N, C-alpha and C positions, 0 to 999 in steps of 0.2 A: 518566527517567520524566516524562511530561507531566502537568501539572496539569489540572483541569477547565476552567479558563479558557483555557489554551493549546489544549486539544482543541477547544473551542468555536470558537476563532479559526480553527484549521486546517479544521474542518468547513465554516465559512462560505467559506473560500478555495477549498475543493475542490468546492463546489456547482456551479460552472460548468465544471469539468473533464470531459473525456470519458475513459472507460477506455482505457488504452494497452496493456493486456495482457488476455488472456482465458485462463482455465483451462478446458480442455475435458475430454473423457472420459479423456484420457491422464493427467490429474492434473498434479502439479508434478514437476520434476526439477531437477538441478543446473544445467543450462544456463539454464533459465527463471529460477532464483534469481539466477544471475550477471547476466543481462540486467536483472532488476529492480533489483539492487544498483547497476548502472551508471546506470540511468535515475534512480534516487534521488539519486545523486551529482550529476547534471546538473540535476534539477528540484526535488528535495527533497520534493515532495508529488505522489503519483500515485494514480490509481484503477485497480483491477483488477476485472474482471468474471468471475464464475464462471458458466459456461454451464449451461443446464438439463440437458444430457446428461451432466454430471458428477454422479455419485451420492454423492460424498463430502460430509461435513459442511462447510459453508462456514467455520464457526468453526475447525475443525482446519486447513483450508487457509490461512486468514488467519494463524493462529499459526505454521504451518510457514514461510510466506513471510516473515513479520516476523522470526522467529528466524534464518532462513537469510541474510537480507539485512542483519541487524543494525539493523532499523528498528523504529519504534514503530507499533503498530496504533492508528490514530486512531479508526476507526469501521468496524463491519461492519453494514450495513443491507441486509437481504434477501440478495442474492447479489453485492453490491458491497462491495469492500474498499478502504479508504483507508489508505495507509501514508505515514509521514513519517520522514525521516532528515536530520539537519543535514549540509549539504555542507561539505567542507573547502575546496574551491577556488571554488565557485560560489554562495556564500551569498547568498540573495535574501530569505528570509523572516525577519522579526524577530518573535519571539514576545513576547507581553505578559508 
């Protein structure tokens, strides 16, 4: 569980990132969650964009992706999701 200070730090780091995944009208699936989990292992911090043609609630999508990938939901702002998961092999981010 991340503290408020840690989340603030991660949000500032994620500000310059571009979304590397998009959730379209097909929604989420096991393959997407597996890819997100692998990306989190490499990068630790990623942005995901929920496209406008997806009619599902972005909050539900964010929770589903975070739970499926074993990650922490840092922020959901509009239709952009920020996820963090500490890497075992490629640790780069030091939390305060």
